[in-house]
FIKOLZA-1660 file (N, C-alpha, C; in steps of 0.1 Angstrom, whole numbers, plus 5000, padded with zeros to 4 digits):
% residues 121
   i   px   py   pz ch aa at
   1 5681 6137 6085  A  M  N
   1 5683 6146 6074  A  M CA
   1 5674 6158 6074  A  M  C
   2 5679 6169 6073  A  K  N
   2 5671 6181 6072  A  K CA
   2 5666 6183 6058  A  K  C
   3 5653 6184 6057  A  F  N
   3 5647 6186 6043  A  F CA
   3 5646 6200 6039  A  F  C
   4 5651 6203 6027  A  S  N
   4 5651 6217 6022  A  S CA
   4 5643 6216 6008  A  S  C
   5 5631 6221 6008  A  F  N
   5 5623 6221 5996  A  F CA
   5 5630 6228 5985  A  F  C
   6 5636 6239 5988  A  E  N
   6 5643 6247 5978  A  E CA
   6 5655 6239 5971  A  E  C
   7 5662 6231 5979  A  E  N
   7 5673 6223 5974  A  E CA
   7 5668 6212 5965  A  E  C
   8 5657 6205 5969  A  W  N
   8 5651 6195 5961  A  W CA
   8 5645 6200 5948  A  W  C
   9 5639 6212 5949  A  E  N
   9 5633 6218 5938  A  E CA
   9 5643 6221 5927  A  E  C
  10 5654 6227 5932  A  Q  N
  10 5665 6231 5923  A  Q CA
  10 5671 6218 5917  A  Q  C
  11 5673 6208 5924  A  L  N
  11 5679 6196 5919  A  L CA
  11 5669 6190 5909  A  L  C
  12 5656 6190 5911  A  A  N
  12 5647 6185 5901  A  A CA
  12 5647 6193 5888  A  A  C
  13 5649 6206 5889  A  R  N
  13 5650 6214 5877  A  R CA
  13 5663 6212 5869  A  R  C
  14 5674 6210 5877  A  E  N
  14 5687 6210 5870  A  E CA
  14 5692 6196 5867  A  E  C
  15 5688 6186 5875  A  D  N
  15 5693 6172 5872  A  D CA
  15 5683 6162 5877  A  D  C
  16 5673 6160 5869  A  L  N
  16 5662 6151 5873  A  L CA
  16 5667 6137 5876  A  L  C
  17 5677 6132 5869  A  N  N
  17 5682 6119 5871  A  N CA
  17 5688 6117 5886  A  N  C
  18 5696 6127 5889  A  T  N
  18 5702 6127 5903  A  T CA
  18 5690 6129 5913  A  T  C
  19 5681 6137 5910  A  F  N
  19 5669 6139 5919  A  F CA
  19 5662 6125 5922  A  F  C
  20 5660 6118 5911  A  E  N
  20 5653 6105 5913  A  E CA
  20 5661 6095 5921  A  E  C
  21 5674 6095 5918  A  I  N
  21 5683 6086 5926  A  I CA
  21 5683 6089 5940  A  I  C
  22 5684 6102 5944  A  R  N
  22 5684 6106 5958  A  R CA
  22 5670 6103 5964  A  R  C
  23 5660 6106 5957  A  R  N
  23 5646 6103 5962  A  R CA
  23 5645 6089 5966  A  R  C
  24 5649 6080 5957  A  K  N
  24 5648 6065 5960  A  K CA
  24 5656 6061 5972  A  K  C
  25 5668 6067 5973  A  V  N
  25 5677 6064 5985  A  V CA
  25 5670 6069 5998  A  V  C
  26 5665 6081 5998  A  I  N
  26 5658 6086 6010  A  I CA
  26 5646 6077 6013  A  I  C
  27 5638 6074 6003  A  L  N
  27 5627 6065 6006  A  L CA
  27 5631 6052 6012  A  L  C
  28 5641 6046 6006  A  K  N
  28 5646 6033 6011  A  K CA
  28 5651 6034 6025  A  K  C
  29 5658 6045 6028  A  Q  N
  29 5663 6047 6042  A  Q CA
  29 5651 6048 6052  A  Q  C
  30 5641 6056 6048  A  A  N
  30 5629 6058 6057  A  A CA
  30 5622 6045 6059  A  A  C
  31 5620 6037 6049  A  I  N
  31 5614 6024 6050  A  I CA
  31 5622 6015 6059  A  I  C
  32 5635 6015 6057  A  A  N
  32 5644 6006 6065  A  A CA
  32 5644 6010 6080  A  A  C
  33 5641 6022 6083  A  Q  N
  33 5641 6026 6097  A  Q CA
  33 5627 6024 6104  A  Q  C
  34 5617 6020 6096  A  A  N
  34 5604 6017 6101  A  A CA
  34 5605 6004 6110  A  A  C
  35 5595 6003 6118  A  S  N
  35 5594 5991 6127  A  S CA
  35 5592 5979 6118  A  S  C
  36 5596 5967 6122  A  P  N
  36 5595 5955 6114  A  P CA
  36 5580 5952 6109  A  P  C
  37 5571 5955 6118  A  E  N
  37 5557 5953 6114  A  E CA
  37 5552 5962 6103  A  E  C
  38 5558 5974 6101  A  L  N
  38 5554 5983 6091  A  L CA
  38 5563 5982 6078  A  L  C
  39 5574 5976 6080  A  H  N
  39 5584 5976 6069  A  H CA
  39 5578 5970 6056  A  H  C
  40 5572 5959 6056  A  Q  N
  40 5566 5953 6044  A  Q CA
  40 5554 5961 6039  A  Q  C
  41 5546 5966 6047  A  K  N
  41 5535 5974 6043  A  K CA
  41 5540 5987 6036  A  K  C
  42 5550 5993 6041  A  L  N
  42 5555 6005 6035  A  L CA
  42 5562 6002 6021  A  L  C
  43 5569 5991 6021  A  E  N
  43 5575 5987 6008  A  E CA
  43 5564 5985 5997  A  E  C
  44 5553 5978 6002  A  G  N
  44 5542 5976 5992  A  G CA
  44 5535 5989 5988  A  G  C
  45 5533 5998 5997  A  L  N
  45 5528 6011 5994  A  L CA
  45 5536 6019 5984  A  L  C
  46 5550 6019 5987  A  Q  N
  46 5559 6026 5978  A  Q CA
  46 5559 6019 5964  A  Q  C
  47 5557 6006 5963  A  F  N
  47 5556 5999 5950  A  F CA
  47 5544 6004 5943  A  F  C
  48 5533 6005 5950  A  R  N
  48 5520 6009 5943  A  R CA
  48 5522 6024 5938  A  R  C
  49 5528 6032 5947  A  I  N
  49 5530 6046 5943  A  I CA
  49 5539 6047 5930  A  I  C
  50 5549 6039 5930  A  D  N
  50 5559 6039 5919  A  D CA
  50 5552 6035 5906  A  D  C
  51 5543 6024 5907  A  M  N
  51 5536 6019 5896  A  M CA
  51 5526 6030 5890  A  M  C
  52 5519 6037 5899  A  E  N
  52 5510 6047 5895  A  E CA
  52 5518 6059 5888  A  E  C
  53 5529 6062 5893  A  R  N
  53 5538 6072 5887  A  R CA
  53 5542 6068 5873  A  R  C
  54 5545 6055 5871  A  R  N
  54 5549 6050 5858  A  R CA
  54 5538 6050 5848  A  R  C
  55 5526 6046 5853  A  K  N
  55 5515 6045 5844  A  K CA
  55 5510 6059 5839  A  K  C
  56 5512 6069 5847  A  A  N
  56 5508 6083 5844  A  A CA
  56 5515 6089 5832  A  A  C
  57 5508 6096 5823  A  R  N
  57 5515 6102 5812  A  R CA
  57 5522 6115 5815  A  R  C
  58 5517 6122 5826  A  T  N
  58 5523 6135 5829  A  T CA
  58 5525 6135 5844  A  T  C
  59 5533 6145 5849  A  P  N
  59 5535 6146 5864  A  P CA
  59 5521 6149 5871  A  P  C
  60 5513 6157 5864  A  M  N
  60 5500 6161 5870  A  M CA
  60 5491 6148 5871  A  M  C
  61 5491 6140 5861  A  A  N
  61 5483 6128 5861  A  A CA
  61 5488 6119 5872  A  A  C
  62 5501 6118 5874  A  S  N
  62 5507 6111 5885  A  S CA
  62 5502 6116 5898  A  S  C
  63 5503 6129 5900  A  C  N
  63 5498 6134 5912  A  C CA
  63 5483 6131 5915  A  C  C
  64 5475 6132 5905  A  L  N
  64 5461 6129 5906  A  L CA
  64 5459 6114 5909  A  L  C
  65 5466 6105 5903  A  R  N
  65 5465 6091 5906  A  R CA
  65 5468 6088 5921  A  R  C
  66 5479 6094 5925  A  I  N
  66 5483 6092 5939  A  I CA
  66 5473 6098 5949  A  I  C
  67 5468 6109 5945  A  N  N
  67 5458 6116 5953  A  N CA
  67 5445 6107 5954  A  N  C
  68 5441 6100 5943  A  C  N
  68 5430 6091 5943  A  C CA
  68 5433 6079 5952  A  C  C
  69 5445 6074 5952  A  M  N
  69 5449 6063 5961  A  M CA
  69 5447 6067 5975  A  M  C
  70 5452 6079 5979  A  M  N
  70 5451 6084 5992  A  M CA
  70 5436 6086 5996  A  M  C
  71 5428 6091 5988  A  M  N
  71 5414 6093 5991  A  M CA
  71 5407 6080 5993  A  M  C
  72 5410 6071 5984  A  D  N
  72 5404 6057 5985  A  D CA
  72 5407 6051 5999  A  D  C
  73 5419 6053 6003  A  H  N
  73 5424 6047 6016  A  H CA
  73 5416 6054 6027  A  H  C
  74 5414 6067 6026  A  I  N
  74 5407 6075 6036  A  I CA
  74 5393 6070 6037  A  I  C
  75 5386 6069 6026  A  Y  N
  75 5372 6065 6026  A  Y CA
  75 5370 6050 6029  A  Y  C
  76 5379 6042 6024  A  D  N
  76 5377 6027 6026  A  D CA
  76 5382 6022 6040  A  D  C
  77 5392 6028 6045  A  E  N
  77 5398 6023 6057  A  E CA
  77 5398 6032 6069  A  E  C
  78 5401 6045 6067  A  L  N
  78 5402 6053 6079  A  L CA
  78 5388 6059 6083  A  L  C
  79 5380 6063 6073  A  L  N
  79 5367 6069 6077  A  L CA
  79 5358 6060 6085  A  L  C
  80 5357 6047 6081  A  P  N
  80 5349 6038 6089  A  P CA
  80 5354 6038 6104  A  P  C
  81 5367 6038 6106  A  I  N
  81 5372 6038 6119  A  I CA
  81 5368 6051 6127  A  I  C
  82 5369 6062 6120  A  L  N
  82 5365 6075 6126  A  L CA
  82 5350 6075 6129  A  L  C
  83 5343 6069 6120  A  N  N
  83 5328 6069 6123  A  N CA
  83 5324 6060 6134  A  N  C
  84 5332 6051 6138  A  L  N
  84 5329 6042 6149  A  L CA
  84 5328 6050 6162  A  L  C
  85 5335 6062 6162  A  W  N
  85 5335 6070 6174  A  W CA
  85 5323 6079 6175  A  W  C
  86 5315 6079 6165  A  T  N
  86 5302 6086 6166  A  T CA
  86 5291 6077 6165  A  T  C
  87 5279 6081 6168  A  S  N
  87 5267 6073 6168  A  S CA
  87 5258 6077 6157  A  S  C
  88 5258 6072 6145  A  D  N
  88 5248 6075 6135  A  D CA
  88 5246 6089 6133  A  D  C
  89 5256 6096 6129  A  Q  N
  89 5256 6111 6126  A  Q CA
  89 5253 6120 6138  A  Q  C
  90 5253 6115 6150  A  K  N
  90 5251 6123 6162  A  K CA
  90 5264 6130 6165  A  K  C
  91 5264 6142 6170  A  L  N
  91 5276 6149 6174  A  L CA
  91 5280 6145 6188  A  L  C
  92 5293 6143 6190  A  I  N
  92 5297 6141 6204  A  I CA
  92 5308 6152 6207  A  I  C
  93 5309 6155 6219  A  T  N
  93 5319 6165 6224  A  T CA
  93 5329 6158 6232  A  T  C
  94 5342 6161 6230  A  T  N
  94 5352 6154 6238  A  T CA
  94 5363 6164 6242  A  T  C
  95 5370 6162 6252  A  R  N
  95 5382 6170 6256  A  R CA
  95 5393 6168 6246  A  R  C
  96 5400 6179 6242  A  M  N
  96 5412 6178 6234  A  M CA
  96 5423 6171 6241  A  M  C
  97 5425 6175 6254  A  S  N
  97 5435 6169 6262  A  S CA
  97 5430 6171 6277  A  S  C
  98 5434 6163 6286  A  P  N
  98 5429 6164 6299  A  P CA
  98 5433 6178 6306  A  P  C
  99 5443 6184 6301  A  N  N
  99 5448 6196 6308  A  N CA
  99 5444 6209 6302  A  N  C
 100 5440 6210 6289  A  D  N
 100 5438 6223 6283  A  D CA
 100 5424 6228 6284  A  D  C
 101 5414 6220 6287  A  G  N
 101 5401 6225 6289  A  G CA
 101 5393 6228 6277  A  G  C
 102 5399 6227 6265  A  R  N
 102 5392 6230 6253  A  R CA
 102 5384 6218 6249  A  R  C
 103 5373 6221 6241  A  E  N
 103 5365 6210 6236  A  E CA
 103 5364 6210 6221  A  E  C
 104 5361 6199 6215  A  A  N
 104 5360 6199 6201  A  A CA
 104 5347 6190 6197  A  A  C
 105 5341 6193 6186  A  T  N
 105 5330 6185 6182  A  T CA
 105 5335 6176 6171  A  T  C
 106 5332 6163 6173  A  I  N
 106 5337 6153 6163  A  I CA
 106 5324 6150 6154  A  I  C
 107 5326 6151 6141  A  L  N
 107 5315 6149 6132  A  L CA
 107 5317 6135 6125  A  L  C
 108 5306 6128 6123  A  A  N
 108 5306 6116 6115  A  A CA
 108 5305 6120 6100  A  A  C
 109 5313 6114 6092  A  F  N
 109 5312 6117 6078  A  F CA
 109 5305 6105 6071  A  F  C
 110 5296 6108 6061  A  P  N
 110 5289 6097 6055  A  P CA
 110 5298 6089 6047  A  P  C
 111 5296 6076 6046  A  D  N
 111 5304 6067 6038  A  D CA
 111 5298 6068 6024  A  D  C
 112 5306 6072 6014  A  P  N
 112 5301 6073 6001  A  P CA
 112 5297 6060 5994  A  P  C
 113 5301 6049 6000  A  H  N
 113 5299 6036 5995  A  H CA
 113 5286 6030 6000  A  H  C
 114 5280 6036 6010  A  R  N
 114 5267 6031 6016  A  R CA
 114 5256 6039 6010  A  R  C
 115 5246 6032 6005  A  A  N
 115 5235 6039 5999  A  A CA
 115 5227 6047 6009  A  A  C
 116 5225 6042 6021  A  S  N
 116 5218 6049 6031  A  S CA
 116 5224 6062 6035  A  S  C
 117 5237 6064 6034  A  D  N
 117 5244 6076 6037  A  D CA
 117 5243 6086 6026  A  D  C
 118 5241 6082 6014  A  K  N
 118 5240 6091 6002  A  K CA
 118 5228 6100 6002  A  K  C
 119 5218 6096 6010  A  H  N
 119 5206 6104 6010  A  H CA
 119 5205 6113 6022  A  H  C
 120 5215 6113 6030  A  R  N
 120 5215 6122 6042  A  R CA
 120 5220 6135 6038  A  R  C
 121 5217 6145 6046  A  T  N
 121 5222 6158 6044  A  T CA
 121 5231 6162 6055  A  T  C
% end
């Protein structure tokens, strides 16, 4: 399916009920197409997102709740993995790809949940 932001925006403004029905259909299709090992995880994530949307009083509150979920995931699960690639806040340089010759500096980010990282600059 080709996504058109303008079409979805117009549908949301003119017929929110149809927008929600189509949104749910698209999400179910995307989850159904996922690999079997991701299927249950994606369903669980979508359930959590839907619950946060229901609990929120306004669309902006919903957006903030979902943003917090995403940031929690980054700090709790993804950031520790990224920091394994660095050695205690030391910078390392790596090739972007074997063929392009460019280099990048990978930075370790402090874990906000570790007291020892909170005192570093």
